[in-house]
DOGUNU-364253 format. One record per residue (C-alpha): residue number from 1; x, y, z; residue in three letters. Coordinates in nm, 3 decimals, decimal comma. Example, Ala and Ser with C-alpha at 12.3 -4.5 7.8 and 13.67 -1.06 7.14 Angstrom:
# DOGUNU-364253
<pt i="1" x="1,230" y="-0,450" z="0,780" aa="ALA"/>
<pt i="2" x="1,367" y="-0,106" z="0,714" aa="SER"/>
END
This chain:
# DOGUNU-364253
<pt i="1" x="-8,940" y="3,912" z="1,880" aa="MET"/>
<pt i="2" x="-9,068" y="3,826" z="2,227" aa="ASP"/>
<pt i="3" x="-9,004" y="3,465" z="2,332" aa="ALA"/>
<pt i="4" x="-9,367" y="3,424" z="2,438" aa="HIS"/>
<pt i="5" x="-9,510" y="3,565" z="2,115" aa="GLU"/>
<pt i="6" x="-9,678" y="3,288" z="1,908" aa="PRO"/>
<pt i="7" x="-9,526" y="3,217" z="1,573" aa="VAL"/>
<pt i="8" x="-9,777" y="3,191" z="1,289" aa="THR"/>
<pt i="9" x="-9,694" y="2,963" z="1,002" aa="ARG"/>
<pt i="10" x="-9,861" y="2,961" z="0,666" aa="GLN"/>
<pt i="11" x="-10,024" y="2,627" z="0,601" aa="LYS"/>
<pt i="12" x="-9,923" y="2,458" z="0,280" aa="GLN"/>
<pt i="13" x="-10,204" y="2,308" z="0,068" aa="PRO"/>
<pt i="14" x="-10,226" y="1,934" z="0,123" aa="VAL"/>
<pt i="15" x="-10,183" y="1,736" z="-0,201" aa="PRO"/>
<pt i="16" x="-10,446" y="1,476" z="-0,281" aa="ARG"/>
<pt i="17" x="-10,509" y="1,250" z="-0,584" aa="PRO"/>
<pt i="18" x="-10,722" y="1,419" z="-0,848" aa="VAL"/>
<pt i="19" x="-10,870" y="1,258" z="-1,159" aa="LEU"/>
<pt i="20" x="-10,727" y="1,468" z="-1,442" aa="VAL"/>
<pt i="21" x="-10,754" y="1,225" z="-1,737" aa="TRP"/>
<pt i="22" x="-11,081" y="1,042" z="-1,792" aa="ASP"/>
<pt i="23" x="-11,112" y="0,692" z="-1,937" aa="VAL"/>
<pt i="24" x="-11,192" y="0,806" z="-2,295" aa="PRO"/>
<pt i="25" x="-10,877" y="1,023" z="-2,316" aa="VAL"/>
<pt i="26" x="-10,657" y="0,746" z="-2,177" aa="ARG"/>
<pt i="27" x="-10,810" y="0,481" z="-2,402" aa="LEU"/>
<pt i="28" x="-10,765" y="0,704" z="-2,706" aa="PHE"/>
<pt i="29" x="-10,401" y="0,772" z="-2,616" aa="HIS"/>
<pt i="30" x="-10,299" y="0,409" z="-2,568" aa="TRP"/>
<pt i="31" x="-10,507" y="0,270" z="-2,855" aa="LEU"/>
<pt i="32" x="-10,339" y="0,521" z="-3,087" aa="VAL"/>
<pt i="33" x="-9,998" y="0,406" z="-2,957" aa="VAL"/>
<pt i="34" x="-10,085" y="0,042" z="-3,033" aa="VAL"/>
<pt i="35" x="-10,245" y="0,114" z="-3,371" aa="LEU"/>
<pt i="36" x="-9,964" y="0,339" z="-3,498" aa="VAL"/>
<pt i="37" x="-9,715" y="0,068" z="-3,404" aa="ALA"/>
<pt i="38" x="-9,933" y="-0,191" z="-3,578" aa="ALA"/>
<pt i="39" x="-9,960" y="0,031" z="-3,887" aa="ALA"/>
<pt i="40" x="-9,580" y="0,050" z="-3,899" aa="TYR"/>
<pt i="41" x="-9,541" y="-0,327" z="-3,871" aa="VAL"/>
<pt i="42" x="-9,810" y="-0,410" z="-4,128" aa="THR"/>
<pt i="43" x="-9,663" y="-0,160" z="-4,374" aa="GLU"/>
<pt i="44" x="-9,319" y="-0,316" z="-4,338" aa="LYS"/>
<pt i="45" x="-9,465" y="-0,668" z="-4,381" aa="LEU"/>
<pt i="46" x="-9,671" y="-0,551" z="-4,681" aa="ASN"/>
<pt i="47" x="-9,996" y="-0,661" z="-4,515" aa="ARG"/>
<pt i="48" x="-10,199" y="-0,391" z="-4,686" aa="ILE"/>
<pt i="49" x="-10,536" y="-0,540" z="-4,587" aa="ASP"/>
<pt i="50" x="-10,448" y="-0,519" z="-4,218" aa="TRP"/>
<pt i="51" x="-10,285" y="-0,181" z="-4,272" aa="HIS"/>
<pt i="52" x="-10,608" y="-0,040" z="-4,417" aa="VAL"/>
<pt i="53" x="-10,821" y="-0,175" z="-4,132" aa="TRP"/>
<pt i="54" x="-10,583" y="-0,022" z="-3,878" aa="ILE"/>
<pt i="55" x="-10,600" y="0,311" z="-4,062" aa="GLY"/>
<pt i="56" x="-10,979" y="0,305" z="-4,053" aa="GLU"/>
<pt i="57" x="-10,977" y="0,231" z="-3,680" aa="ALA"/>
<pt i="58" x="-10,737" y="0,522" z="-3,627" aa="LEU"/>
<pt i="59" x="-10,960" y="0,757" z="-3,825" aa="LEU"/>
<pt i="60" x="-11,265" y="0,658" z="-3,619" aa="ALA"/>
<pt i="61" x="-11,068" y="0,728" z="-3,300" aa="LEU"/>
<pt i="62" x="-10,941" y="1,064" z="-3,426" aa="VAL"/>
<pt i="63" x="-11,292" y="1,179" z="-3,520" aa="VAL"/>
<pt i="64" x="-11,417" y="1,069" z="-3,177" aa="ALA"/>
<pt i="65" x="-11,129" y="1,256" z="-3,008" aa="ARG"/>
<pt i="66" x="-11,209" y="1,572" z="-3,203" aa="LEU"/>
<pt i="67" x="-11,569" y="1,550" z="-3,082" aa="LEU"/>
<pt i="68" x="-11,449" y="1,478" z="-2,728" aa="TRP"/>
<pt i="69" x="-11,233" y="1,787" z="-2,753" aa="GLY"/>
<pt i="70" x="-11,549" y="1,991" z="-2,802" aa="CYS"/>
<pt i="71" x="-11,799" y="1,816" z="-2,573" aa="PHE"/>
<pt i="72" x="-11,593" y="1,595" z="-2,340" aa="GLY"/>
<pt i="73" x="-11,441" y="1,631" z="-1,996" aa="SER"/>
<pt i="74" x="-11,282" y="1,961" z="-1,896" aa="GLU"/>
<pt i="75" x="-10,918" y="1,861" z="-1,947" aa="THR"/>
<pt i="76" x="-10,999" y="1,704" z="-2,285" aa="ALA"/>
<pt i="77" x="-11,154" y="2,020" z="-2,433" aa="ARG"/>
<pt i="78" x="-10,953" y="2,223" z="-2,680" aa="PHE"/>
<pt i="79" x="-11,067" y="2,556" z="-2,537" aa="ARG"/>
<pt i="80" x="-10,934" y="2,439" z="-2,201" aa="ARG"/>
<pt i="81" x="-10,578" y="2,352" z="-2,304" aa="PHE"/>
<pt i="82" x="-10,497" y="2,532" z="-2,631" aa="VAL"/>
<pt i="83" x="-10,295" y="2,837" z="-2,528" aa="ALA"/>
<pt i="84" x="-10,144" y="3,114" z="-2,739" aa="SER"/>
<pt i="85" x="-9,809" y="3,047" z="-2,913" aa="PRO"/>
<pt i="86" x="-9,652" y="3,310" z="-2,685" aa="ALA"/>
<pt i="87" x="-9,770" y="3,122" z="-2,376" aa="ALA"/>
<pt i="88" x="-9,629" y="2,798" z="-2,515" aa="ALA"/>
<pt i="89" x="-9,289" y="2,962" z="-2,577" aa="LEU"/>
<pt i="90" x="-9,285" y="3,109" z="-2,225" aa="ARG"/>
<pt i="91" x="-9,355" y="2,764" z="-2,087" aa="HIS"/>
<pt i="92" x="-9,075" y="2,606" z="-2,290" aa="LEU"/>
<pt i="93" x="-8,826" y="2,864" z="-2,161" aa="ARG"/>
<pt i="94" x="-8,870" y="2,709" z="-1,817" aa="GLY"/>
<pt i="95" x="-8,823" y="2,352" z="-1,940" aa="LEU"/>
<pt i="96" x="-8,510" y="2,294" z="-1,729" aa="PHE"/>
<pt i="97" x="-8,639" y="2,470" z="-1,416" aa="ARG"/>
<pt i="98" x="-8,730" y="2,240" z="-1,128" aa="ARG"/>
<pt i="99" x="-9,069" y="2,331" z="-0,985" aa="GLU"/>
<pt i="100" x="-9,379" y="2,157" z="-0,844" aa="PRO"/>
<pt i="101" x="-9,614" y="2,010" z="-1,102" aa="ASP"/>
<pt i="102" x="-9,950" y="2,174" z="-1,043" aa="VAL"/>
<pt i="103" x="-10,069" y="2,166" z="-1,404" aa="GLN"/>
<pt i="104" x="-10,423" y="2,033" z="-1,449" aa="VAL"/>
<pt i="105" x="-10,429" y="1,871" z="-1,791" aa="GLY"/>
<pt i="106" x="-10,201" y="1,965" z="-2,080" aa="HIS"/>
<pt i="107" x="-9,947" y="2,242" z="-2,031" aa="ASN"/>
<pt i="108" x="-9,936" y="2,523" z="-2,294" aa="PRO"/>
<pt i="109" x="-9,669" y="2,350" z="-2,505" aa="ALA"/>
<pt i="110" x="-9,827" y="2,007" z="-2,467" aa="GLY"/>
<pt i="111" x="-10,157" y="2,141" z="-2,598" aa="GLY"/>
<pt i="112" x="-9,993" y="2,236" z="-2,926" aa="TRP"/>
<pt i="113" x="-9,830" y="1,894" z="-2,950" aa="MET"/>
<pt i="114" x="-10,174" y="1,734" z="-2,914" aa="VAL"/>
<pt i="115" x="-10,306" y="1,950" z="-3,198" aa="LEU"/>
<pt i="116" x="-10,008" y="1,860" z="-3,417" aa="LEU"/>
<pt i="117" x="-10,046" y="1,486" z="-3,358" aa="LEU"/>
<pt i="118" x="-10,421" y="1,496" z="-3,421" aa="LEU"/>
<pt i="119" x="-10,370" y="1,694" z="-3,743" aa="ALA"/>
<pt i="120" x="-10,106" y="1,448" z="-3,866" aa="LEU"/>
<pt i="121" x="-10,321" y="1,147" z="-3,777" aa="LEU"/>
<pt i="122" x="-10,619" y="1,300" z="-3,957" aa="LEU"/>
<pt i="123" x="-10,417" y="1,382" z="-4,269" aa="ALA"/>
<pt i="124" x="-10,255" y="1,037" z="-4,274" aa="GLU"/>
<pt i="125" x="-10,577" y="0,839" z="-4,229" aa="THR"/>
<pt i="126" x="-10,781" y="1,044" z="-4,476" aa="LEU"/>
<pt i="127" x="-10,513" y="1,028" z="-4,745" aa="SER"/>
<pt i="128" x="-10,474" y="0,657" z="-4,672" aa="GLY"/>
<pt i="129" x="-10,843" y="0,594" z="-4,736" aa="LEU"/>
<pt i="130" x="-10,819" y="0,767" z="-5,071" aa="TYR"/>
<pt i="131" x="-10,498" y="0,589" z="-5,172" aa="VAL"/>
<pt i="132" x="-10,654" y="0,250" z="-5,093" aa="ASN"/>
<pt i="133" x="-10,972" y="0,328" z="-5,290" aa="ASN"/>
<pt i="134" x="-10,770" y="0,471" z="-5,578" aa="ASP"/>
<pt i="135" x="-10,571" y="0,148" z="-5,608" aa="ILE"/>
<pt i="136" x="-10,881" y="-0,072" z="-5,590" aa="ALA"/>
<pt i="137" x="-11,114" y="0,165" z="-5,782" aa="ASP"/>
<pt i="138" x="-11,360" y="0,142" z="-5,494" aa="GLN"/>
<pt i="139" x="-11,435" y="0,505" z="-5,411" aa="GLY"/>
<pt i="140" x="-11,651" y="0,710" z="-5,652" aa="PRO"/>
<pt i="141" x="-11,409" y="1,001" z="-5,618" aa="LEU"/>
<pt i="142" x="-11,114" y="0,788" z="-5,736" aa="SER"/>
<pt i="143" x="-11,207" y="0,830" z="-6,103" aa="GLN"/>
<pt i="144" x="-11,321" y="1,192" z="-6,068" aa="LEU"/>
<pt i="145" x="-11,002" y="1,333" z="-5,918" aa="VAL"/>
<pt i="146" x="-10,738" y="1,448" z="-6,172" aa="PRO"/>
<pt i="147" x="-10,426" y="1,235" z="-6,198" aa="ALA"/>
<pt i="148" x="-10,200" y="1,508" z="-6,063" aa="TRP"/>
<pt i="149" x="-10,418" y="1,542" z="-5,752" aa="LEU"/>
<pt i="150" x="-10,432" y="1,166" z="-5,700" aa="ALA"/>
<pt i="151" x="-10,052" y="1,153" z="-5,721" aa="ASN"/>
<pt i="152" x="-10,025" y="1,443" z="-5,476" aa="ALA"/>
<pt i="153" x="-10,251" y="1,266" z="-5,226" aa="ILE"/>
<pt i="154" x="-10,043" y="0,948" z="-5,256" aa="SER"/>
<pt i="155" x="-9,722" y="1,146" z="-5,202" aa="ALA"/>
<pt i="156" x="-9,881" y="1,325" z="-4,907" aa="LEU"/>
<pt i="157" x="-9,969" y="0,992" z="-4,747" aa="HIS"/>
<pt i="158" x="-9,607" y="0,882" z="-4,757" aa="GLY"/>
<pt i="159" x="-9,467" y="1,217" z="-4,642" aa="LEU"/>
<pt i="160" x="-9,708" y="1,263" z="-4,351" aa="VAL"/>
<pt i="161" x="-9,627" y="0,913" z="-4,226" aa="TRP"/>
<pt i="162" x="-9,262" y="1,007" z="-4,171" aa="TYR"/>
<pt i="163" x="-9,355" y="1,342" z="-4,019" aa="VAL"/>
<pt i="164" x="-9,593" y="1,159" z="-3,784" aa="LEU"/>
<pt i="165" x="-9,318" y="0,920" z="-3,674" aa="LEU"/>
<pt i="166" x="-9,087" y="1,216" z="-3,611" aa="ALA"/>
<pt i="167" x="-9,356" y="1,393" z="-3,407" aa="ALA"/>
<pt i="168" x="-9,414" y="1,079" z="-3,200" aa="VAL"/>
<pt i="169" x="-9,040" y="1,050" z="-3,133" aa="ALA"/>
<pt i="170" x="-9,030" y="1,417" z="-3,029" aa="LEU"/>
<pt i="171" x="-9,330" y="1,362" z="-2,801" aa="HIS"/>
<pt i="172" x="-9,158" y="1,071" z="-2,625" aa="VAL"/>
<pt i="173" x="-8,834" y="1,270" z="-2,593" aa="LEU"/>
<pt i="174" x="-9,011" y="1,568" z="-2,434" aa="VAL"/>
<pt i="175" x="-9,187" y="1,341" z="-2,184" aa="ILE"/>
<pt i="176" x="-8,847" y="1,202" z="-2,083" aa="ALA"/>
<pt i="177" x="-8,704" y="1,556" z="-2,056" aa="LEU"/>
<pt i="178" x="-8,987" y="1,664" z="-1,828" aa="TYR"/>
<pt i="179" x="-8,918" y="1,368" z="-1,600" aa="ALA"/>
<pt i="180" x="-8,542" y="1,429" z="-1,583" aa="VAL"/>
<pt i="181" x="-8,517" y="1,810" z="-1,602" aa="ALA"/>
<pt i="182" x="-8,831" y="1,922" z="-1,419" aa="LYS"/>
<pt i="183" x="-8,923" y="1,618" z="-1,213" aa="GLY"/>
<pt i="184" x="-9,268" y="1,608" z="-1,376" aa="HIS"/>
<pt i="185" x="-9,383" y="1,254" z="-1,448" aa="HIS"/>
<pt i="186" x="-9,639" y="1,293" z="-1,727" aa="LEU"/>
<pt i="187" x="-9,670" y="0,924" z="-1,808" aa="LEU"/>
<pt i="188" x="-9,811" y="0,806" z="-1,475" aa="ARG"/>
<pt i="189" x="-10,130" y="1,019" z="-1,486" aa="PRO"/>
<pt i="190" x="-10,196" y="0,901" z="-1,842" aa="MET"/>
<pt i="191" x="-10,188" y="0,545" z="-1,709" aa="LEU"/>
<pt i="192" x="-10,385" y="0,586" z="-1,387" aa="THR"/>
<pt i="193" x="-10,580" y="0,903" z="-1,466" aa="GLY"/>
<pt i="194" x="-10,480" y="1,055" z="-1,130" aa="TYR"/>
<pt i="195" x="-10,233" y="1,325" z="-1,030" aa="LYS"/>
<pt i="196" x="-10,146" y="1,456" z="-0,685" aa="ARG"/>
<pt i="197" x="-10,244" y="1,823" z="-0,670" aa="LEU"/>
<pt i="198" x="-10,279" y="2,075" z="-0,385" aa="PRO"/>
<pt i="199" x="-10,622" y="2,092" z="-0,223" aa="SER"/>
<pt i="200" x="-10,645" y="2,455" z="-0,335" aa="SER"/>
<pt i="201" x="-10,680" y="2,338" z="-0,699" aa="ILE"/>
<pt i="202" x="-11,027" y="2,228" z="-0,803" aa="ASP"/>
<pt i="203" x="-11,073" y="1,891" z="-0,968" aa="ALA"/>
<pt i="204" x="-11,169" y="1,918" z="-1,337" aa="PRO"/>
<pt i="205" x="-11,524" y="1,837" z="-1,438" aa="ARG"/>
<pt i="206" x="-11,582" y="1,496" z="-1,598" aa="GLN"/>
<pt i="207" x="-11,824" y="1,430" z="-1,883" aa="ALA"/>
<pt i="208" x="-12,057" y="1,124" z="-1,877" aa="PRO"/>
<pt i="209" x="-11,929" y="0,804" z="-2,036" aa="ALA"/>
<pt i="210" x="-12,238" y="0,779" z="-2,258" aa="LEU"/>
<pt i="211" x="-12,124" y="1,093" z="-2,438" aa="ARG"/>
<pt i="212" x="-11,792" y="0,924" z="-2,517" aa="ALA"/>
<pt i="213" x="-11,972" y="0,619" z="-2,662" aa="LEU"/>
<pt i="214" x="-12,178" y="0,853" z="-2,878" aa="LEU"/>
<pt i="215" x="-11,863" y="1,026" z="-3,003" aa="ALA"/>
<pt i="216" x="-11,707" y="0,688" z="-3,088" aa="LEU"/>
<pt i="217" x="-12,021" y="0,581" z="-3,272" aa="GLY"/>
<pt i="218" x="-12,015" y="0,901" z="-3,477" aa="ILE"/>
<pt i="219" x="-11,645" y="0,846" z="-3,549" aa="GLY"/>
<pt i="220" x="-11,716" y="0,495" z="-3,676" aa="ALA"/>
<pt i="221" x="-12,006" y="0,615" z="-3,891" aa="ALA"/>
<pt i="222" x="-11,799" y="0,896" z="-4,043" aa="VAL"/>
<pt i="223" x="-11,519" y="0,651" z="-4,121" aa="THR"/>
<pt i="224" x="-11,756" y="0,408" z="-4,297" aa="LEU"/>
<pt i="225" x="-11,903" y="0,694" z="-4,497" aa="LEU"/>
<pt i="226" x="-11,564" y="0,829" z="-4,602" aa="LEU"/>
<pt i="227" x="-11,428" y="0,485" z="-4,690" aa="SER"/>
<pt i="228" x="-11,716" y="0,447" z="-4,933" aa="ALA"/>
<pt i="229" x="-11,684" y="0,787" z="-5,100" aa="TYR"/>
<pt i="230" x="-11,317" y="0,890" z="-5,089" aa="LEU"/>
END
């Protein structure tokens, strides 16, 4: 190469902070953390009244999150982050490979973990509503459901609780593995909402806050309705 020939260098995209998690997603995440912990404590202390109220609050949040997954911000939508099982397995094969974190929202494996946790929370809260009404003879369905089914729902409530705790522990473990093995800090964006991404990556679209309030209102209404009829 001639000494006077200019050397061209490829410019690297400049990272900048991007809002990847909106306020509703972050509030849901941390409220669920607090409420699941409170449910555990109240169950151990045999404070069933508080335990039931916490379960109802969790159900309202889960219903709101399901709605937000359909009509919320881009990174919150299920169609945006739910990948095929094959894509999730391919992603997990690179779990211990160090690489830049350019993922906008949930990665393919994380999307399936979100679905699992939501399904467990929904099963636990719905079965909990029925178990409470069955004990107090409050719900009109309590006397209509056969005894074997009522017993099965009660057993399901206890079983799902332990599966939920195991899933939460696995979730925390994987977050720690990502930080240590890949250098991806997943906790910080869930606290601040922001992640440093290359300028070549577009920022995800955000839904209006009023839509989140509507989803929460629907979640609360559905919970009140179910608590009266389960």
